[in-house]
C-alpha positions in Angstrom: 7.8 -21.3 -13.9 11.0 -21.4 -16.0 12.0 -22.0 -19.5 15.3 -23.6 -20.2 17.7 -24.3 -23.1 18.3 -27.7 -24.5 21.9 -28.0 -23.3 22.6 -28.3 -19.6 25.9 -28.0 -17.8 26.6 -29.9 -14.6 29.2 -28.8 -12.0 30.6 -31.1 -9.3 32.7 -28.4 -7.6 30.7 -27.7 -4.4 33.1 -26.6 -1.7 30.8 -25.0 1.0 27.3 -25.4 2.4 26.0 -22.9 5.0 22.3 -22.8 5.9 20.3 -22.5 2.7 23.3 -21.4 0.7 25.7 -23.5 -1.4 29.0 -22.3 -2.8 30.6 -23.8 -5.9 34.1 -23.0 -7.2 35.1 -23.0 -10.0 31.7 -22.7 -11.8 31.3 -20.9 -15.1 28.7 -20.3 -17.7 26.0 -19.1 -15.3 24.3 -15.7 -14.9 22.9 -13.8 -11.9 19.4 -14.9 -10.8 19.5 -17.9 -13.0 17.5 -20.9 -11.9 19.5 -24.1 -11.3 18.9 -27.7 -10.2 20.8 -29.0 -7.2 21.1 -32.8 -7.2 22.0 -34.5 -4.0 23.9 -37.7 -3.4 20.6 -39.5 -3.1 19.6 -38.4 -6.6 16.9 -36.0 -5.4 16.6 -32.8 -7.4 16.1 -29.5 -5.6 15.5 -26.1 -7.0 18.0 -23.3 -6.6 18.8 -19.8 -7.8 22.1 -18.0 -8.3 22.4 -15.2 -5.8 26.0 -14.1 -6.2 28.8 -14.4 -8.8 32.4 -13.5 -7.8 34.7 -14.5 -10.6 34.3 -18.3 -10.9 32.9 -18.5 -7.4 29.1 -18.9 -7.4 26.6 -18.7 -4.4 23.4 -20.6 -4.9 20.2 -20.3 -2.7 18.7 -23.8 -2.4 15.0 -23.3 -2.3 14.1 -26.7 -0.9 16.7 -26.6 1.9 20.2 -28.1 2.1 19.5 -30.9 4.6 21.1 -34.2 3.4 23.5 -32.5 1.0 27.2 -33.1 1.2 30.3 -31.6 -0.5 30.9 -34.9 -2.3 28.3 -36.2 -4.6 26.3 -32.9 -4.9 25.9 -31.6 -8.4 24.7 -28.2 -9.6 23.0 -28.2 -13.0 22.6 -24.9 -14.9 20.2 -24.5 -17.7 20.7 -20.9 -18.8 18.3 -18.0 -18.9 16.4 -16.4 -16.0 13.3 -17.3 -14.0 10.3 -17.0 -16.2 6.6 -17.4 -15.8 4.4 -19.2 -18.2 1.6 -16.7 -19.3 -1.6 -17.1 -21.3 -5.3 -16.4 -21.2 -5.7 -19.2 -18.6 -4.1 -17.1 -15.9 -7.4 -15.5 -14.8 -9.3 -17.3 -12.1 -6.2 -19.4 -11.0 -4.2 -19.6 -7.8 -0.4 -20.3 -7.7 2.2 -20.8 -5.1 5.4 -18.9 -4.6 7.1 -21.1 -7.3 4.6 -20.2 -9.9 3.0 -23.6 -9.8 -0.8 -24.2 -9.7 -2.0 -24.3 -6.1 -5.7 -24.8 -6.8 -5.6 -28.4 -8.0 -6.0 -27.3 -11.7 -3.8 -28.2 -14.6 -0.7 -26.2 -15.5 -1.2 -23.1 -17.7 -1.0 -23.7 -21.4 1.6 -21.0 -22.1 1.2 -18.4 -24.8 4.7 -17.3 -23.9 7.2 -16.9 -21.1 7.9 -13.7 -19.2 11.0 -12.8 -17.2 9.8 -12.3 -13.6 12.3 -9.5 -13.2 10.4 -7.4 -15.8 11.8 -5.1 -18.4 12.8 -1.5 -17.5 10.4 1.1 -18.9 11.7 4.2 -20.6 10.6 7.1 -18.4 9.7 9.1 -21.6 7.2 6.3 -22.5 5.4 6.6 -19.2 2.0 8.3 -19.2 1.1 10.4 -16.2 -1.7 8.8 -14.1 -4.9 10.9 -14.3 -8.0 8.7 -13.9 -10.0 8.2 -10.8 -10.3 4.8 -9.2 -13.3 4.2 -7.0 -12.6 1.8 -4.2 -16.0 2.1 -2.4 -14.3 3.4 0.8 -15.1 7.0 1.7 -11.9 7.8 3.5 -9.9 6.8 0.4 -12.2 8.0 -2.4 -13.0 11.4 -0.7 -9.7 12.3 1.0 -6.9 10.1 -0.3 -8.0 9.4 -3.8 -6.4 6.6 -5.8 -5.5 7.2 -9.4 -5.1 4.5 -12.1 -1.5 3.7 -12.6 -0.5 4.9 -9.1 1.5 3.0 -6.5 0.0 3.6 -3.0 1.1 1.7 0.1 -1.1 1.0 3.1 0.7 1.5 6.4 -0.7 -0.8 9.1 0.2 -2.1 12.5 0.1 -5.6 13.9 -3.5 -6.6 14.8 -5.1 -3.9 12.6 -7.5 -5.0 9.8 -5.2 -4.5 6.9 -6.2 -7.8 5.4 -9.9 -6.8 5.5 -9.1 -3.5 3.8 -7.1 -5.2 1.1 -9.8 -7.8 0.4 -12.5 -5.0 0.3 -10.6 -2.9 -2.2 -9.6 -5.9 -4.3 -13.3 -7.1 -4.6 -15.0 -3.7 -5.0 -12.6 -1.3 -6.8 -13.8 -0.2 -10.2 -13.0 2.3 -13.0 -16.0 4.7 -13.4 -17.2 4.8 -17.0 -15.4 1.5 -17.9 -18.0 -0.9 -16.8 -18.3 -2.3 -20.3 -14.7 -3.5 -20.2 -15.3 -5.4 -16.9 -13.4 -3.0 -14.7 -10.2 -4.1 -12.9 -8.4 -7.4 -13.2 -6.9 -8.1 -9.8 -3.5 -9.8 -9.3 -3.1 -10.6 -5.6 0.2 -11.7 -4.0 0.2 -12.8 -0.4 3.8 -12.8 1.0 4.8 -14.9 4.0 1.2 -15.3 5.3 -0.1 -18.0 7.5 -2.5 -20.7 6.3 -5.3 -18.9 8.1 -4.7 -15.7 6.3 -4.4 -17.5 2.9 -7.7 -19.2 3.5 -9.3 -15.8 4.4 -8.2 -14.3 1.1 -9.4 -17.4 -0.9 -12.8 -17.3 0.9 -13.3 -13.5 0.4 -12.5 -13.7 -3.3 -14.7 -16.7 -3.8 -17.7 -15.0 -2.1 -17.2 -11.8 -4.1 -18.2 -13.4 -7.4 -15.1 -11.8 -9.0 -12.8 -14.8 -8.7 -12.9 -15.3 -12.5 -11.1 -11.9 -12.9 -8.4 -12.6 -10.3 -5.0 -14.2 -10.2 -3.8 -15.3 -6.7 -0.2 -16.0 -5.7 0.3 -17.3 -2.2 3.6 -17.7 -0.4 3.2 -19.2 3.0 5.3 -18.3 6.1 6.7 -21.9 6.1 8.0 -21.6 2.6 11.7 -20.8 1.8 12.7 -17.1 2.1 13.7 -17.0 -1.6 10.2 -17.9 -2.6 9.0 -14.8 -0.7 11.3 -12.7 -2.8 10.1 -14.3 -6.0 6.4 -14.1 -5.4 5.9 -10.3 -6.0 7.9 -10.6 -9.2 5.8 -13.5 -10.4 2.7 -11.5 -9.7 4.0 -8.4 -11.5 5.1 -10.6 -14.5 1.5 -11.8 -14.7 0.2 -8.2 -14.3 2.4 -7.0 -17.1 1.2 -9.7 -19.4 -2.4 -8.8 -18.7 -1.9 -5.1 -19.0 0.5 -4.7 -21.9 -0.5 -7.7 -23.9 -4.1 -8.1 -22.9 -4.9 -4.3 -22.7 -6.5 -4.7 -19.3 -6.6 -2.5 -16.2 -4.8 -4.4 -13.6 -4.9 -3.8 -9.8 -1.9 -5.5 -8.1 -1.9 -6.1 -4.3 1.2 -7.0 -2.4 0.8 -8.0 1.2 2.7 -8.0 3.4 5.9 -6.2 2.2 7.3 -6.3 5.8 7.5 -10.1 5.4 9.3 -9.5 2.1 11.8 -7.3 3.7 12.4 -9.8 6.5 13.1 -12.5 3.9 15.5 -10.0 2.2 17.3 -9.6 5.5 17.4 -13.3 6.1 19.1 -13.9 2.7 21.5 -11.1 3.3 22.6 -12.5 6.7 23.1 -15.9 5.1 25.3 -14.3 2.5 27.3 -12.6 5.3 26.7 -9.1 3.9 27.4 -6.0 6.0 24.0 -4.9 7.4 22.5 -1.5 7.0 19.8 0.3 9.1 18.5 -2.0 11.8 20.1 -5.0 10.2 18.4 -4.7 6.8 20.6 -4.9 3.7 21.9 -1.7 2.3 20.4 -2.4 -1.1 16.8 -2.7 0.3 15.9 0.7 -1.2 16.8 -0.3 -4.8 15.2 -3.7 -4.3 11.9 -2.2 -3.3 12.1 0.3 -6.1 12.5 -2.6 -8.6 9.1 -3.8 -7.5 7.2 -0.5 -6.9 8.4 1.1 -10.1 6.7 -1.6 -12.3 3.4 0.2 -11.9 2.1 2.9 -14.2 0.8 3.6 -17.7 2.5 3.7 -21.1 1.8 6.0 -24.0 -0.1 4.2 -26.7 -1.1 1.3 -24.5 -4.7 1.2 -23.2 -3.8 -1.1 -20.2 -2.5 0.0 -16.9 -1.0 -1.4 -13.6 -2.1 0.2 -10.3 -0.3 -1.1 -7.3 -1.3 -1.2 -3.6 1.2 -2.6 -1.2 0.3 -3.4 2.5 3.2 -3.2 5.0 3.1 -3.6 8.7 5.1 -1.1 10.7 7.0 -2.7 13.6 5.9 -1.0 16.8 3.7 1.3 14.7 6.9 3.2 14.0 6.5 5.2 10.7 10.2 6.0 10.8 11.2 2.3 10.6 13.3 1.6 7.6 10.6 -0.3 5.7 7.9 2.4 5.7 10.5 5.1 5.6 12.1 3.8 2.4 8.7 2.9 0.9 7.5 6.5 1.3 10.4 7.8 -0.8 9.4 5.5 -3.7 5.7 5.5 -3.7 3.2 8.3 -4.2 1.6 8.7 -0.8 0.3 6.4 1.8 -2.9 5.2 3.6 -2.4 4.9 7.3 -4.4 2.8 9.7 -5.0 4.1 13.2 -4.8 1.9 16.3 -6.8 4.5 18.3 -9.7 4.4 15.8 -9.6 0.6 15.8 -9.8 0.5 19.6 -12.9 2.7 19.5 -14.6 0.2 17.1 -14.4 2.3 13.9 -14.2 0.2 10.8 -12.2 0.7 8.6 -9.8 2.7 10.9 -8.2 4.9 8.4 -6.4 7.9 9.8 -7.0 10.6 7.2 -4.6 13.2 8.6 -1.3 11.4 7.9 -2.7 9.7 4.8 -1.8 11.2 1.5 -2.2 10.7 -2.2 0.3 12.8 -4.2 -1.6 12.2 -7.4 -5.0 13.0 -6.1 -5.3 16.4 -7.9 -4.6 14.6 -11.2 -7.6 12.3 -10.8 -10.4 14.5 -9.2 -12.4 17.6 -10.3 -14.7 18.2 -13.2 -14.6 15.4 -15.8 -13.2 12.9 -13.3 -15.2 13.1 -10.1 -17.0 16.3 -9.2 -15.9 19.9 -9.5 -16.3 20.6 -5.7 -14.2 17.5 -4.7 -10.9 19.4 -4.1 -12.5 22.2 -2.1 -14.6 19.8 -0.1 -11.6 17.6 0.8 -9.6 20.6 1.9 -12.3 21.8 4.2 -12.8 18.4 5.7 -9.1 18.2 6.5 -9.1 21.7 8.1 -12.1 21.1 10.3 -11.1 17.6 11.3 -7.5 18.8 12.2 -9.0 21.5 14.4 -11.4 19.0 16.0 -8.5 16.7 16.8 -6.6 19.6 18.5 -9.7 20.5 20.5 -10.0 16.8 21.6 -6.5 16.9 22.9 -7.3 20.1 24.8 -10.5 18.6 26.2 -8.6 15.6 27.5 -6.7 18.1 29.7 -9.2 20.7 30.8 -12.5 18.8 30.2 -15.3 19.3 27.7 -17.2 21.7 30.0 -14.5 24.3 29.8 -14.7 24.5 26.0 -16.3 27.3 24.1 -19.2 27.0 21.7 -17.0 27.0 18.6 -14.7 24.4 20.0 -17.6 22.2 20.9 -18.8 22.4 17.3 -15.5 21.3 15.9 -15.2 18.5 18.5 -18.6 17.2 17.5 -17.6 17.4 13.8 -14.5 15.3 14.4 -16.6 12.6 16.3 -19.2 12.5 13.5 -16.7 12.3 10.7 -15.0 9.4 12.4 -18.3 7.6 13.1 -20.2 8.3 9.9 -17.7 8.9 7.1 -14.6 7.0 8.1 -16.5 4.3 10.0 -18.7 3.1 7.1 -18.8 -0.5 8.3 -18.9 -3.3 5.7 -21.0 -1.7 3.1 -19.7 -0.1 -0.2 -20.2 3.6 -0.7 -20.1 5.4 -4.0 -18.2 8.6 -4.5 -21.4 10.7 -4.9 -22.7 9.4 -1.6 -19.4 10.1 0.1 -19.3 13.8 -1.1 -23.0 14.3 -0.2 -22.3 12.9 3.3 -19.4 15.3 3.6 -21.6 18.3 2.8 -24.1 17.0 5.4 -21.3 16.9 8.1 -20.2 20.5 7.2 -23.8 21.7 7.5 -23.2 22.5 11.2 -20.8 25.3 10.3 -21.9 28.8 9.2 -20.6 29.9 5.8 -18.0 32.3 7.1 -16.2 29.4 8.8 -16.0 27.3 5.6 -13.0 29.3 4.2 -11.6 26.5 2.0 -14.7 26.2 -0.2 -15.4 28.7 -3.0 -18.7 30.6 -2.9 -20.3 29.0 -5.9 -20.0 25.6 -4.3 -21.5 26.9 -1.0 -24.4 28.4 -2.9 -25.0 25.0 -4.6 -24.6 22.6 -1.7 -24.5 24.4 1.7 -27.9 24.8 3.2 -28.2 27.4 6.0 -31.0 25.5 7.5 -28.6 22.7 8.3 -26.4 24.9 10.4 -27.2 25.4 14.1 -28.2 28.8 15.3 -25.1 31.0 15.5 -24.1 34.6 15.7 -24.4 36.6 12.4 -21.2 37.3 10.5 -19.2 40.0 12.1 -19.1 43.4 10.2 -16.0 43.9 8.2 -13.8 46.8 9.3 -12.5 49.4 7.0 -8.8 49.3 6.1 -8.0 52.2 8.4 -9.8 50.7 11.4 -8.1 48.4 13.9 -9.6 46.9 17.0 -8.2 48.0 20.3 -6.0 45.5 22.1 -8.2 45.2 25.1 -11.3 44.6 22.8 -9.5 41.9 20.8 -8.4 40.2 24.0 -12.0 40.2 25.4 -13.4 38.9 22.1 -11.1 35.8 22.2 -11.1 35.3 26.0 -14.0 32.7 25.8 -12.0 30.6 23.2 -8.7 30.3 24.9 -7.9 29.6 28.5 -5.3 31.9 30.1 -1.8 30.5 30.2 -1.0 28.7 33.4 2.2 30.1 34.8 4.5 28.1 37.1 5.0 29.7 40.5 8.2 31.6 41.0 10.9 29.6 42.8 11.3 30.4 46.5 14.5 32.1 47.4 16.6 29.8 49.5 17.1 30.9 53.1 20.6 32.2 53.9 
């Protein structure tokens, strides 16, 4: 994983060992994040990384643990430089561990060069605004939370929700429309702090997809040292940058689970005895996450791109937790999984109301998807939001007390969840998704579809699909106003009268 200089410097000045950390003083000639070798009294060499430099006092994270090390007889050997990943055409189709070493039984990569795993800062002026649609094959994302090439979009999940299945589905089915001749996306998948069962699930899913030859897999297990969890996403992004900027490929990067990454960040911070921030997480967690997420995008003059999807598990399903909260400030939207939809057997359980893609407008419309896409998505949101409100009302007063219009919206919400969101295990193209959306909206008369322009209604909305309803009410002249009692009578069947609490009884003297 690393390249080194010919001259090495050994330091025999270890004066403290605490947990996975080793402190040497005095120690000079090293740089921050530099890889080092820690040689124990028994001659065994362990890998380490410089975490902190304070004058000539250096703190080293020992990746292989400090068990068996002592203050006397322990040597720290510095080689110079930073952690680097060997890159070359042989990356595709390979699997690596959190150290950057082959984990598939194959030979080491024949390097074409070495890339710093921390990346190189991009000039904001050189960035190109993402504007090309990415088809994931999942209706709730393609139709309502559209992903754009070069975007960074997190997936907010909860413990026990099928975030792994969603990640595997997107990784194996995402494509760039109109770019089939170039082979579509190359996927770089980084599994952070996962169990062996989860790692095997990803390997099996990718092997069965037939796209394994266009994937690079980095796996960091939960039993591995915390510092490896911090290195794994940077190794994956270094590989992605090589494939995108040197190979001119469209790269889709998956990082899962970023919650495990933040927990490893907190573990290292506690070992370094730093002052904690919110809920014990280090105060620099925002800038650390930004150093990862901001490595996605497009560059002027470069045909390649890096699109980033990061899965994070919200503790207690709390979206205000520091991890999803800080992530939302950096990324460009979020896809939220719903526990309620999952309990009702809807797969994939994406809650479209809190989900958001801030770059959606740049990637949809004529020339990208379809000219009616934006209007159709707005109308679906509006009708579904009203249907959810009616469902809450029905849970209090019962369905029998609802009016005809409210029943229609309630039925729409149920159908959208069962037919559009709950698409099962099959892949659905964008055209099929939009046609299904028009079919769901066919139950409404035209005057209720206020978010869709008339020309799209004339083209796609069939009055025969709508149930029998009252004709559109005549429009009043500007100088006419309905009487108050008439207005109240007109809406009486749609809103129950307010239930007023009885007046308090006056206490007896």
